[in-house]
VEXROPA-583854 format. One record per residue (C-alpha): x, z, y; residue in three letters; residue number from 1. Coordinates in steps of 0.001 Angstrom, whole numbers, always signed. Layout:
BEGIN
<r c1="X" c3="Z" c2="Y" code="Ala" pos="NUM"/>
...
//
This chain:
BEGIN
<r c1="-90818" c3="+47821" c2="+19323" code="Met" pos="1"/>
<r c1="-93266" c3="+47756" c2="+16543" code="Gly" pos="2"/>
<r c1="-92088" c3="+47713" c2="+13417" code="Lys" pos="3"/>
<r c1="-91746" c3="+44948" c2="+10909" code="Val" pos="4"/>
<r c1="-92265" c3="+44676" c2="+7759" code="Ser" pos="5"/>
<r c1="-89927" c3="+43666" c2="+4819" code="Ile" pos="6"/>
<r c1="-91940" c3="+41494" c2="+3989" code="Arg" pos="7"/>
<r c1="-91470" c3="+40085" c2="+7277" code="Gly" pos="8"/>
<r c1="-87317" c3="+40147" c2="+7137" code="Leu" pos="9"/>
<r c1="-87226" c3="+38475" c2="+3694" code="Leu" pos="10"/>
<r c1="-89222" c3="+36033" c2="+5404" code="Tyr" pos="11"/>
<r c1="-86264" c3="+35626" c2="+8677" code="Leu" pos="12"/>
<r c1="-84041" c3="+35897" c2="+6145" code="Val" pos="13"/>
<r c1="-85239" c3="+33379" c2="+4118" code="Ala" pos="14"/>
<r c1="-86242" c3="+30900" c2="+7262" code="Ala" pos="15"/>
<r c1="-82877" c3="+30518" c2="+9102" code="Ala" pos="16"/>
<r c1="-80580" c3="+29577" c2="+6157" code="Pro" pos="17"/>
<r c1="-83417" c3="+26929" c2="+5655" code="Leu" pos="18"/>
<r c1="-83239" c3="+25946" c2="+9444" code="Ala" pos="19"/>
<r c1="-79924" c3="+25574" c2="+9589" code="Ala" pos="20"/>
<r c1="-79287" c3="+23425" c2="+6644" code="Phe" pos="21"/>
<r c1="-82845" c3="+21008" c2="+8004" code="Leu" pos="22"/>
<r c1="-81277" c3="+20718" c2="+10809" code="Trp" pos="23"/>
<r c1="-78020" c3="+19457" c2="+9388" code="Leu" pos="24"/>
<r c1="-79940" c3="+17052" c2="+6774" code="Ser" pos="25"/>
<r c1="-81323" c3="+15351" c2="+10187" code="Val" pos="26"/>
<r c1="-78189" c3="+15225" c2="+11473" code="Gln" pos="27"/>
<r c1="-76819" c3="+13945" c2="+8782" code="Ser" pos="28"/>
<r c1="-78804" c3="+11540" c2="+8491" code="Val" pos="29"/>
<r c1="-79610" c3="+10705" c2="+12327" code="Ile" pos="30"/>
<r c1="-75226" c3="+10221" c2="+12013" code="Asp" pos="31"/>
<r c1="-76058" c3="+7779" c2="+8900" code="Ser" pos="32"/>
<r c1="-78206" c3="+5524" c2="+10323" code="Tyr" pos="33"/>
<r c1="-76041" c3="+4581" c2="+13620" code="Ala" pos="34"/>
<r c1="-73215" c3="+4010" c2="+11263" code="Glu" pos="35"/>
<r c1="-74851" c3="+1519" c2="+9852" code="Tyr" pos="36"/>
<r c1="-76424" c3="-222" c2="+12356" code="Gln" pos="37"/>
<r c1="-72688" c3="-553" c2="+13575" code="Arg" pos="38"/>
<r c1="-71646" c3="-2062" c2="+10618" code="Leu" pos="39"/>
<r c1="-75602" c3="-4071" c2="+10523" code="Ser" pos="40"/>
<r c1="-73667" c3="-5371" c2="+13901" code="Glu" pos="41"/>
<r c1="-70996" c3="-6065" c2="+12226" code="Gln" pos="42"/>
<r c1="-71070" c3="-8175" c2="+9727" code="Met" pos="43"/>
<r c1="-72763" c3="-11135" c2="+11150" code="Val" pos="44"/>
<r c1="-69056" c3="-11587" c2="+12159" code="Val" pos="45"/>
<r c1="-67524" c3="-11417" c2="+9115" code="Gln" pos="46"/>
<r c1="-69609" c3="-13798" c2="+7126" code="Lys" pos="47"/>
<r c1="-68734" c3="-15963" c2="+10615" code="Leu" pos="48"/>
<r c1="-64456" c3="-15317" c2="+9481" code="Ala" pos="49"/>
<r c1="-65683" c3="-15837" c2="+5274" code="Ser" pos="50"/>
<r c1="-67632" c3="-18923" c2="+6406" code="Ser" pos="51"/>
<r c1="-64306" c3="-20425" c2="+7752" code="Gly" pos="52"/>
<r c1="-62472" c3="-18677" c2="+5384" code="Gly" pos="53"/>
<r c1="-64400" c3="-21405" c2="+2616" code="Lys" pos="54"/>
<r c1="-63931" c3="-23868" c2="+4715" code="Ile" pos="55"/>
<r c1="-60379" c3="-23124" c2="+4908" code="Ala" pos="56"/>
<r c1="-60064" c3="-23237" c2="+1184" code="Gln" pos="57"/>
<r c1="-62526" c3="-26453" c2="+661" code="Ala" pos="58"/>
<r c1="-61135" c3="-29122" c2="+2370" code="Met" pos="59"/>
<r c1="-57731" c3="-29172" c2="+627" code="Pro" pos="60"/>
<r c1="-59723" c3="-28853" c2="-3346" code="Ala" pos="61"/>
<r c1="-61471" c3="-31783" c2="-1043" code="Glu" pos="62"/>
<r c1="-58484" c3="-33467" c2="+226" code="Ser" pos="63"/>
<r c1="-56682" c3="-32824" c2="-3860" code="Phe" pos="64"/>
<r c1="-59148" c3="-33810" c2="-5134" code="Ala" pos="65"/>
<r c1="-58723" c3="-36482" c2="-8626" code="Thr" pos="66"/>
<r c1="-61090" c3="-39211" c2="-8657" code="Pro" pos="67"/>
<r c1="-63731" c3="-36910" c2="-11186" code="Asp" pos="68"/>
<r c1="-63791" c3="-34261" c2="-8863" code="Thr" pos="69"/>
<r c1="-63550" c3="-35784" c2="-5733" code="Arg" pos="70"/>
<r c1="-67596" c3="-35582" c2="-5077" code="Ala" pos="71"/>
<r c1="-68003" c3="-31913" c2="-6244" code="Ala" pos="72"/>
<r c1="-65141" c3="-31196" c2="-4242" code="Arg" pos="73"/>
<r c1="-66528" c3="-33340" c2="-1331" code="Arg" pos="74"/>
<r c1="-70207" c3="-30645" c2="-2190" code="Lys" pos="75"/>
<r c1="-68227" c3="-27584" c2="-2301" code="Ala" pos="76"/>
<r c1="-67073" c3="-29139" c2="+1998" code="Ser" pos="77"/>
<r c1="-70285" c3="-30157" c2="+3215" code="Asp" pos="78"/>
<r c1="-71717" c3="-26927" c2="+2060" code="Ala" pos="79"/>
<r c1="-68874" c3="-24862" c2="+3625" code="Ala" pos="80"/>
<r c1="-69488" c3="-26394" c2="+6616" code="Ile" pos="81"/>
<r c1="-73252" c3="-26381" c2="+6548" code="Glu" pos="82"/>
<r c1="-72557" c3="-22371" c2="+6004" code="Glu" pos="83"/>
<r c1="-70377" c3="-22243" c2="+9251" code="Leu" pos="84"/>
<r c1="-72925" c3="-23940" c2="+10814" code="Arg" pos="85"/>
<r c1="-76139" c3="-21211" c2="+9599" code="Thr" pos="86"/>
<r c1="-73052" c3="-18498" c2="+10842" code="Ala" pos="87"/>
<r c1="-72386" c3="-19511" c2="+13712" code="Tyr" pos="88"/>
<r c1="-75270" c3="-19818" c2="+15374" code="Ala" pos="89"/>
<r c1="-76884" c3="-16562" c2="+13968" code="Ser" pos="90"/>
<r c1="-73747" c3="-14928" c2="+15005" code="Trp" pos="91"/>
<r c1="-74229" c3="-16292" c2="+18952" code="Lys" pos="92"/>
<r c1="-78253" c3="-15636" c2="+18159" code="Ala" pos="93"/>
<r c1="-76744" c3="-11857" c2="+18182" code="Lys" pos="94"/>
<r c1="-75665" c3="-12186" c2="+22559" code="Gly" pos="95"/>
<r c1="-71432" c3="-12100" c2="+20792" code="His" pos="96"/>
<r c1="-69866" c3="-14828" c2="+22638" code="Thr" pos="97"/>
<r c1="-65678" c3="-15300" c2="+22860" code="Asp" pos="98"/>
<r c1="-63653" c3="-17195" c2="+23202" code="Glu" pos="99"/>
<r c1="-61777" c3="-17983" c2="+20052" code="Ala" pos="100"/>
<r c1="-64285" c3="-17965" c2="+17775" code="Ile" pos="101"/>
<r c1="-65719" c3="-20922" c2="+20611" code="Asp" pos="102"/>
<r c1="-62799" c3="-22946" c2="+20663" code="Arg" pos="103"/>
<r c1="-62469" c3="-22516" c2="+16741" code="Ser" pos="104"/>
<r c1="-65994" c3="-23514" c2="+16112" code="Tyr" pos="105"/>
<r c1="-65468" c3="-26925" c2="+18821" code="Ala" pos="106"/>
<r c1="-62551" c3="-27784" c2="+17436" code="Phe" pos="107"/>
<r c1="-64275" c3="-28022" c2="+13749" code="Ile" pos="108"/>
<r c1="-67656" c3="-29165" c2="+14901" code="Val" pos="109"/>
<r c1="-65232" c3="-32400" c2="+16569" code="Glu" pos="110"/>
<r c1="-63188" c3="-32561" c2="+12825" code="Lys" pos="111"/>
<r c1="-66136" c3="-33322" c2="+10877" code="Glu" pos="112"/>
<r c1="-67525" c3="-36356" c2="+12936" code="Lys" pos="113"/>
<r c1="-64178" c3="-37638" c2="+11949" code="Gln" pos="114"/>
<r c1="-64439" c3="-36582" c2="+8270" code="Leu" pos="115"/>
<r c1="-66053" c3="-39955" c2="+7485" code="Ala" pos="116"/>
<r c1="-63801" c3="-42063" c2="+8160" code="Val" pos="117"/>
<r c1="-61443" c3="-39687" c2="+6155" code="Tyr" pos="118"/>
<r c1="-63648" c3="-40276" c2="+2979" code="Arg" pos="119"/>
<r c1="-63639" c3="-43604" c2="+2914" code="Thr" pos="120"/>
//
């Protein structure tokens, strides 16, 4: 075995920790990206739940609105229902399915048809 120069040994001593640091950095980026992907998938469900919560706030506010605020409250209720439609369509487009969510959405859509009678 030949002699290794001091320069070669110094390069080896410097390269080993740098290679380890590079490997750990790449691994950290891969793990972070996987976590980001998982959270992105969950955002669709969060948006669906949030829009359902907005309906839960908007409908009672409309029912207790004074004549002065009734138009604004109805507009807020309509916007909340439209947001729910969009969130549900986005959730379904991702291929998700859940019996409880489907039933709840169907219930809201069914009751929305009766909303015009209530508003007269």
